N, C-alpha and C positions, 0 to 999 in steps of 0.2 A: 209833925203832921198837922196837929190841931191849928197851929198858927197859919200854915199854908191854906188849910180849909177855910179858916175865917177870913183870910186876906183875899181868897179867890173863890168865893162861894158858888159862882156860876159855872166855873170850869174844872174845879178840882174834883177828882174821882170820889165817888161815894164810898164810905167804908163798907167792908163786908159785914162787920159787926160793930155796933155802937153800944157803949156802956161806960163804965168807969175807965175802961181801956178800950179804945177803938182799934180795929184791925183793918188794914188795907192789903190788897194783893200788890206785891212789888211791881209786877208787870204793868199794872194800871198807873202807878206812880211814875215809873220810868217813861212810859209813853207820854204822860202828861208833861213831864219835864222836857222830853225831846221836842214835843210839839211847841212848847213855849220858847225853845232855844236857850233855856236858862242854864242848862247843864249838859256837858258832854257825857253821853252814856255809851260805854263800849258795846259792840255788837255781841260779844260773848256774854256779858252780863244781861243784856236784853233777851238773848236766846235762853239763858238759864232761867230767868224769871218767867218767861213765857211757858217753858216746859213745866216749871213748878206750878204755875196757874192751871195748866191742863190737868196735871196730876191731882191737884186739890179739888178741882171741879169734878173730875171723874170719881174720886173717893166720896165726895159729898153726894153725888148722884146715886152711887151704889148704896150708900147708907140710907138714903131716902127710899130707895126701892125695897130694901130689906126691912126697914122700920118705918113704914108710912104713918103719918099723923103724929 
């Protein structure tokens, strides 16, 4: 991922977390790959990644509401 980020700094999705290990949402990476036409992504994988993203965002939102600051 780091190589793709460095090679395409203007278009590559931003990581969710940056540090010694950076983390990206798979849905963002798959969308980026599809938009570039660089990789065939199955609709099943794209749907699964989108569902996982929604779950992760909902969990994080819930955590922030329960533990603000």
